N, C-alpha and C positions, 0 to 999 in steps of 0.2 A: 090469521088469514092474510094472505098477501094482498097488497094494494097494487092492482095491475094498471092503474091510471097512467103511471109514468111510461112504462113500455108501450102502452097503446098510444099515448100522445107522441112519443118518439117515432113510432111506426107510421102514424098518420102524417107527421111532418115529412118523413122520408118518402112516403109513397104518394102524398098529395090527396089521400083519402080523408073523409070525415072521421074523426075519432069515434063518433057514435055508431059508425058502420061496423066496428070490430066487436067480436064476441069471443070470450074465452071458451075453448072447447074442453075436451076430456084431458085428463092427466095421461102422461106417457111414461111407461116404466122402462127399465133396462139399465139405469145408471145408479151408482152409489155415491156420487159426488154432488150432483146438482138435481134440482127438481125440474121437471119438464112438462109443458102443456102445449096444446095446439091453440092457435089464435086464428080466427077467420074473419074476413071482411073484404069488400070490394071484389068479390069473385075469386079471391085467393086464400090459400091456407098457409100458415106459417108455423114453424117449430120454435118454441121459446124455452130457453134454458135460464134458470134463475138460481141465485145463491145469495149469501150475505153481501151487503154493500161493499165490503172489502174485496170482493171478487171481481171488481171492475177491470183491473189490470189483467187478470187471468182471462177474462172474456175478450178484452181488446187484443191480447196476444193471440188467442185462438182464432179470432176473426182474421187477423193479418196472416196467420199461418195458413188458413183456408184460402185466402186470396193468393198467397204465394204458390200453393199447390195448384190452384186453378190456372194460374198464369202459364204453367208448363204445357197446358192443353193435353196432358198425357193421361189423366184419370179424372173421373167425375167426383166432385165434392159439392156439398150443399153451399149455396151462395149466401154469405153473410149479408143481411139486410140493414141492421142497425144494432147498436148496443149502447149501454149507459147504466145509470144507477139512480135509484130513488131513495126515499127515507128508509125503506125496509128491505131493499134487494138491489143487487146488480143483475143485469140481464143481457142476453144475446139472442137476437131474433134471426133465424135462418129460414131460407126457403124450405118448405115441407116437401120431402121426397117420399113417395109411396114405395116402400121397400118390401121385397119378398124374400123367401128363403133361397139360399144359394144353390147353384147347380153347376154341372161340369163346364158348360160353355163360359159362364162368368168367371170361374176359377182360372181357366186357361187364359182368358182375356186379361184378367187382373195381373197374372204373372208377367205378361208382355208389357202391360201398361206401367207396372211398377218399375220394371227395368228401364223403360223410357223416361219415367220421372226421375230416376236415379242418375240419368245422364246429365241432368241440370246440375252444373257445378259452380264453384266459387274459388276465389284465390286462397281462402283460409277456412279453417274449421270453426264452427260456432254459428252465431246469428247476432243480429244487431240489437236484440233485446232479450231479457229473460222471459221464460214462460213457465208452465207448470207441467209436471208429470204426476197425474192424480191431483193432489193439492200441494205437493212438494214443489218448492221453487226449483226450477231447472236453470242452472247457470250456463250462460252461452257466450261469455266473453271470448272474442276471437283469439285463435292461436295459429301459428304457422305449422305446428307439429300436432299430428293426430294423437300420438302416444301421450304427449304432455296434456293435451286437451282432455283425453279420456282419464288420465291419471288424476288431474286436479279438479276438472269440472264435473266429472261423472262419478267414477268409483271412489275417489278420495273423499268427495263431498258426502256421499251416502255413508261411507264408513265413519266419518266424523259425526254424522247424525246418529248412527247406531251407537257410537261410544257415549254420546250425550244421553242416550236412552238407557244406559246401563249395560250395554253389551260390549264391555271393555275387552274381553278375551277375543271376541270376534273381530273387533277393531284391530287388535294387535296382530292376529294372523292375516288380516286383510292388508295391513301395512307391509308385511313380508312379501305379499303378492305384489303390491305396488312397486316395491324395490326391484322386482324381477320382471316387470311389465314388458321391457324391451325384448325379452326372449320370445314373446308371442308374435313379434313383428319382424323377425329376421328374414330378409328377402321379400318383404311385403310392405308396400307403401301405397295405401289407398288414396284416391283423389277425394276431395270434399264433394260428396253427393248430397243433393237435397233429400232429406229424410222426412217421413211421416213422424217418426219419433216415438210412437206409442201403438205400434202395429200389431195388436192382438185381434183375434177374430171378432170380438165385440165391437170393434171400431171399423168394421167393414160391413158392407151389405151389397145389395143389387136392386136395381129398379125392376118393375114388373116386365120391362122389355129386355132384361138380361144384361143391363149395363152395370159394371162394378162401381161401387161408391165407397169412398173413404171419408171418415169424419173423426172428430175429436183428436186432432193432431197435437203433437208437441214438437214443432218443426225446428230443425237446425241443419247445418251442413256437416256431415260426418261420414264415417265408413258405412257404405251401403249394407255391409254384412250385419250391422246392428238391427236394421229393419227385418232382414230375413231371419235373424236369430230369434227375435221376439215372436214371429209367426209360429215358431216351434215350441215356445215356452208353455202355452196353454192349449195348443192343438187347434183343430178346426179347419186347417187348410189342406187341400187335397194334393195328391202326388201330381196331378195335372198342373196345379199352380206352380210347383217347384220345377217341374220339367219345362214348362213354357218360359219361366224366368231364366233358367239356365241355358236354354236354347238362344235366348235373346242376348244374355250377357253372363257367360259362365263364371262361377265362383272359384276362388283360389282354394287349393286343397287344404290350406291351413284353417279354413272356415270351420272344419269339424271340431277343432279345439277352441278357436276364438269365440264360437257361438256360446260356449259356457261362460267365458269371460264377459261377454256382452250381456247375457241374460242375468248374470250376477247383479248388475246394476238394478234391474227391475225387481229381482227378489229382495235385495236390500231395501229398495223403496217400499215394497210391500211390508217388510219387517218394520220399517220406520212408521208406516201409516197405520198398519192393522195389528201389529203386535207379534209376540213370540212364536206364533204358529209357523212362521217362516224362518225361524232361527236355525233349525236343524238343516233345512235345505241350503241355507246360505253357508253354513259350516261345511257341509259336504261338497259344495261347489268350490269353495276356497281350497279345501283339502285336495280335490282332484286336480285343480289348476297348479297348485304347488308341486304335486307329484309329477306333473307333466314337464316341469322345468328343472327337476333335480338332476 
């Protein structure tokens, strides 16, 4: 059983409330990486994520990522309140947002807001600290070149992990793809856009007032197409969302092929995290991409 005294003490220190005023509420489902509960006190409700004590840096990077997204004032995210670690857990305390199921108005607004968020740029690709995609370390060392960043920090790194996991044939075909990576970027030079980084439908929601919300980010500066590509990987986003995004900032025609390339990163990550159920999908994606540049 988790000892909640440390997060409660940290929250009390941060908010100026008495620690005795806080109570642990019900558990919250929906995630496969962390445990989550609500915590109430001082007339407020908080959302608390916890994991092994070694997860402190993961939560610290997530908190800073949320702060970075919030600073754009483009889209709503839960505000990080405090984070830290105790003897048996690391934790992240966020404001609690009462979310409802999505509807057309929120999807259209989210498309416009995401395009506005992507307008936040940087001089280089990457971020100033590593973070995680699932529980996999996400390398973010800065690069002047998007192609080199994606080759070494994203696709190449996941292929290396796949090879270590025994998927050597997949790694070999993936390395052929890496050698031809420039072919997908002829005439296309994306600016470094601020990305959510893990934008599947499970990391989005909306308030009861219809305001879109993004959470659980893996922030960095990269090609905005990577965020759009992931929205298509597991579905759940409406045509209204894509239409409103494209009206705000139209996508390059080459996105139709590059989205397979970008989603390969996430499929490889799922292979490395969850096992061989994702192997065939990864093989098919690499095969389709190699066929596109022959």
